[in-house]
Each structure stands twice: as structure tokens, then as C-alpha cells.
LOFI-659082 format. One line per field, with one value per atom (N, C-alpha, C): residue number from 1; x negated, y negated, z. Coordinates in steps of 0.2 Angstrom, whole numbers, plus 5000, padded with zeros to 4 digits. Layout:
// LOFI-659082
num = NUM, ...
X = X, ...
Y = Y, ...
Z = Z, ...
END
This chain:
// LOFI-659082
num = 1, 1, 1, 2, 2, 2, 3, 3, 3, 4, 4, 4, 5, 5, 5, 6, 6, 6, 7, 7, 7, 8, 8, 8, 9, 9, 9, 10, 10, 10, 11, 11, 11, 12, 12, 12, 13, 13, 13, 14, 14, 14, 15, 15, 15, 16, 16, 16, 17, 17, 17, 18, 18, 18, 19, 19, 19, 20, 20, 20, 21, 21, 21, 22, 22, 22, 23, 23, 23, 24, 24, 24, 25, 25, 25, 26, 26, 26, 27, 27, 27, 28, 28, 28, 29, 29, 29, 30, 30, 30, 31, 31, 31, 32, 32, 32, 33, 33, 33, 34, 34, 34, 35, 35, 35, 36, 36, 36, 37, 37, 37, 38, 38, 38, 39, 39, 39, 40, 40, 40, 41, 41, 41, 42, 42, 42, 43, 43, 43, 44, 44, 44, 45, 45, 45, 46, 46, 46, 47, 47, 47, 48, 48, 48, 49, 49, 49, 50, 50, 50, 51, 51, 51, 52, 52, 52, 53, 53, 53, 54, 54, 54, 55, 55, 55, 56, 56, 56, 57, 57, 57, 58, 58, 58, 59, 59, 59, 60, 60, 60, 61, 61, 61, 62, 62, 62, 63, 63, 63, 64, 64, 64, 65, 65, 65, 66, 66, 66, 67, 67, 67, 68, 68, 68, 69, 69, 69, 70, 70, 70, 71, 71, 71, 72, 72, 72, 73, 73, 73, 74, 74, 74, 75, 75, 75, 76, 76, 76, 77, 77, 77, 78, 78, 78, 79, 79, 79, 80, 80, 80, 81, 81, 81, 82, 82, 82, 83, 83, 83, 84, 84, 84, 85, 85, 85, 86, 86, 86, 87, 87, 87, 88, 88, 88, 89, 89, 89, 90, 90, 90, 91, 91, 91, 92, 92, 92
X = 4327, 4323, 4319, 4319, 4314, 4308, 4303, 4296, 4295, 4292, 4291, 4286, 4287, 4283, 4280, 4274, 4270, 4268, 4272, 4270, 4267, 4265, 4262, 4267, 4274, 4279, 4280, 4280, 4280, 4274, 4268, 4262, 4262, 4265, 4265, 4270, 4275, 4281, 4279, 4274, 4272, 4267, 4269, 4265, 4258, 4253, 4246, 4245, 4240, 4238, 4235, 4237, 4235, 4227, 4223, 4216, 4214, 4217, 4215, 4217, 4223, 4224, 4219, 4217, 4213, 4206, 4204, 4197, 4197, 4203, 4204, 4203, 4203, 4203, 4197, 4191, 4185, 4187, 4189, 4191, 4196, 4202, 4207, 4206, 4201, 4200, 4199, 4195, 4194, 4200, 4204, 4211, 4216, 4216, 4221, 4219, 4212, 4210, 4210, 4210, 4211, 4218, 4222, 4230, 4231, 4228, 4229, 4226, 4222, 4219, 4224, 4229, 4235, 4239, 4238, 4242, 4244, 4247, 4250, 4255, 4255, 4260, 4262, 4268, 4270, 4268, 4269, 4267, 4270, 4277, 4280, 4277, 4275, 4272, 4265, 4261, 4255, 4255, 4260, 4260, 4262, 4266, 4268, 4262, 4258, 4252, 4247, 4246, 4240, 4243, 4249, 4252, 4252, 4253, 4253, 4259, 4261, 4267, 4266, 4271, 4271, 4268, 4270, 4268, 4260, 4257, 4250, 4247, 4250, 4247, 4248, 4253, 4253, 4246, 4244, 4238, 4232, 4231, 4226, 4226, 4232, 4233, 4231, 4234, 4232, 4225, 4221, 4214, 4210, 4212, 4209, 4211, 4217, 4218, 4214, 4213, 4209, 4202, 4199, 4192, 4191, 4197, 4196, 4196, 4198, 4198, 4204, 4210, 4216, 4219, 4224, 4228, 4235, 4240, 4247, 4248, 4253, 4256, 4262, 4262, 4266, 4274, 4276, 4283, 4285, 4290, 4293, 4296, 4297, 4300, 4308, 4312, 4319, 4321, 4316, 4318, 4315, 4312, 4309, 4302, 4298, 4291, 4287, 4281, 4276, 4272, 4270, 4265, 4258, 4254, 4247, 4242, 4237, 4233, 4225, 4221, 4214, 4211, 4206, 4202, 4195, 4194, 4187, 4182, 4177, 4172, 4165, 4161, 4154, 4150, 4146, 4141, 4135, 4133, 4127, 4121
Y = 5020, 5015, 5014, 5008, 5006, 5003, 5004, 5002, 4995, 4990, 4984, 4986, 4983, 4983, 4977, 4977, 4971, 4972, 4971, 4972, 4965, 4965, 4959, 4953, 4955, 4950, 4946, 4950, 4946, 4942, 4944, 4940, 4934, 4934, 4928, 4923, 4926, 4922, 4918, 4920, 4917, 4911, 4905, 4899, 4899, 4897, 4897, 4891, 4892, 4887, 4881, 4875, 4868, 4868, 4871, 4870, 4875, 4880, 4885, 4881, 4878, 4874, 4869, 4865, 4859, 4862, 4868, 4871, 4872, 4874, 4875, 4869, 4863, 4857, 4857, 4859, 4859, 4863, 4869, 4874, 4871, 4869, 4867, 4860, 4856, 4850, 4851, 4855, 4857, 4859, 4863, 4865, 4860, 4855, 4850, 4845, 4843, 4838, 4841, 4848, 4851, 4850, 4851, 4851, 4843, 4839, 4832, 4829, 4833, 4831, 4830, 4833, 4832, 4826, 4823, 4817, 4817, 4812, 4812, 4817, 4819, 4824, 4823, 4825, 4824, 4830, 4830, 4835, 4842, 4842, 4848, 4851, 4846, 4848, 4851, 4848, 4850, 4857, 4858, 4864, 4870, 4869, 4874, 4875, 4870, 4871, 4875, 4874, 4878, 4884, 4885, 4891, 4891, 4886, 4885, 4882, 4883, 4879, 4872, 4868, 4861, 4858, 4861, 4859, 4859, 4864, 4864, 4859, 4858, 4854, 4847, 4845, 4838, 4837, 4842, 4841, 4839, 4843, 4842, 4836, 4834, 4828, 4822, 4822, 4816, 4816, 4821, 4821, 4819, 4821, 4819, 4811, 4809, 4802, 4798, 4800, 4797, 4796, 4800, 4800, 4798, 4795, 4792, 4796, 4802, 4807, 4806, 4804, 4803, 4797, 4794, 4789, 4790, 4787, 4787, 4782, 4783, 4778, 4775, 4768, 4764, 4765, 4769, 4769, 4777, 4778, 4785, 4787, 4794, 4797, 4797, 4800, 4801, 4805, 4809, 4813, 4810, 4804, 4801, 4802, 4806, 4808, 4803, 4801, 4798, 4802, 4800, 4804, 4802, 4807, 4806, 4807, 4803, 4804, 4804, 4807, 4807, 4800, 4799, 4793, 4794, 4790, 4790, 4789, 4793, 4792, 4792, 4787, 4787, 4793, 4796, 4801, 4798, 4800, 4797, 4799
Z = 5011, 5012, 5006, 5003, 4997, 4999, 4995, 4997, 4992, 4995, 4991, 4986, 4980, 4974, 4973, 4970, 4968, 4961, 4956, 4949, 4947, 4941, 4938, 4937, 4936, 4936, 4942, 4948, 4954, 4956, 4954, 4955, 4951, 4945, 4941, 4943, 4946, 4949, 4955, 4958, 4964, 4962, 4965, 4963, 4966, 4961, 4963, 4968, 4972, 4977, 4973, 4975, 4972, 4971, 4976, 4975, 4969, 4968, 4963, 4956, 4956, 4950, 4948, 4953, 4952, 4950, 4953, 4950, 4943, 4940, 4933, 4928, 4931, 4927, 4922, 4924, 4920, 4914, 4915, 4910, 4905, 4908, 4904, 4901, 4902, 4899, 4892, 4890, 4882, 4879, 4882, 4879, 4878, 4883, 4883, 4878, 4878, 4873, 4866, 4865, 4858, 4856, 4861, 4859, 4857, 4860, 4859, 4852, 4849, 4843, 4837, 4837, 4832, 4834, 4839, 4841, 4848, 4850, 4857, 4859, 4865, 4867, 4874, 4876, 4883, 4887, 4894, 4898, 4896, 4895, 4893, 4886, 4881, 4875, 4876, 4880, 4882, 4885, 4890, 4893, 4888, 4884, 4878, 4874, 4872, 4868, 4871, 4878, 4881, 4885, 4885, 4888, 4895, 4898, 4906, 4908, 4915, 4917, 4918, 4917, 4917, 4924, 4929, 4936, 4937, 4933, 4933, 4929, 4923, 4918, 4921, 4925, 4928, 4932, 4936, 4940, 4935, 4930, 4925, 4921, 4919, 4915, 4920, 4926, 4930, 4932, 4932, 4933, 4927, 4921, 4915, 4914, 4916, 4916, 4921, 4927, 4932, 4929, 4926, 4924, 4917, 4914, 4907, 4901, 4902, 4896, 4892, 4895, 4891, 4894, 4890, 4893, 4890, 4894, 4892, 4888, 4883, 4879, 4883, 4883, 4888, 4886, 4881, 4880, 4881, 4884, 4885, 4879, 4879, 4873, 4875, 4871, 4872, 4878, 4880, 4886, 4893, 4892, 4898, 4900, 4895, 4896, 4893, 4896, 4893, 4889, 4883, 4879, 4881, 4880, 4882, 4876, 4875, 4870, 4872, 4868, 4870, 4869, 4874, 4873, 4870, 4866, 4863, 4868, 4869, 4874, 4870, 4873, 4870, 4873, 4870, 4872, 4875, 4881, 4884, 4881
END
């Protein structure tokens, strides 16, 4: 009879709760905007740049888009992804 193991690999493979992902948006905003400084990127490219899974990056990108931090470019790339770019914002 084998005993179940819970190593780091198994914990990382388990998807995080959506609420936990959304809570990370404030932290990830800076990292995503920094990645976009070099030019527009698609969600898979942003995910690679920040070292997070694409399904989590989608949540953060949609939040940043909703609040005017980034905007999509209206033409898709060859793979069918919209590139996103940072939006200039006036400091209050």
C-alpha cells in the first residue's frame, strides 16, 4: 500500500483559486507594465515575460484593460492573439 505524497510539483500542478489570482493583480500590474515597456505583447508573450501561466495572465490583463492601464491593438497576430500595449496615464 503506497502513501500519497504532496511534493512541490503536485502543489504547483493544482490550479489556484480565481480569488487568489485576482488578489495578485495589484502585485502583477507593475510586472506586466514593465514587460510592455519594450512594446506590445500577446497574452502568451506576457505570461512568458512574467513567468506565470497564461490562464492567470488573462485575469490580470482583463483587469488592467478594464481600468485603463492597457489596451489591445485591434489587429490579431498570426496566431490569432491580440497584442496589448500600456496606456499613458496622467498622474493625479
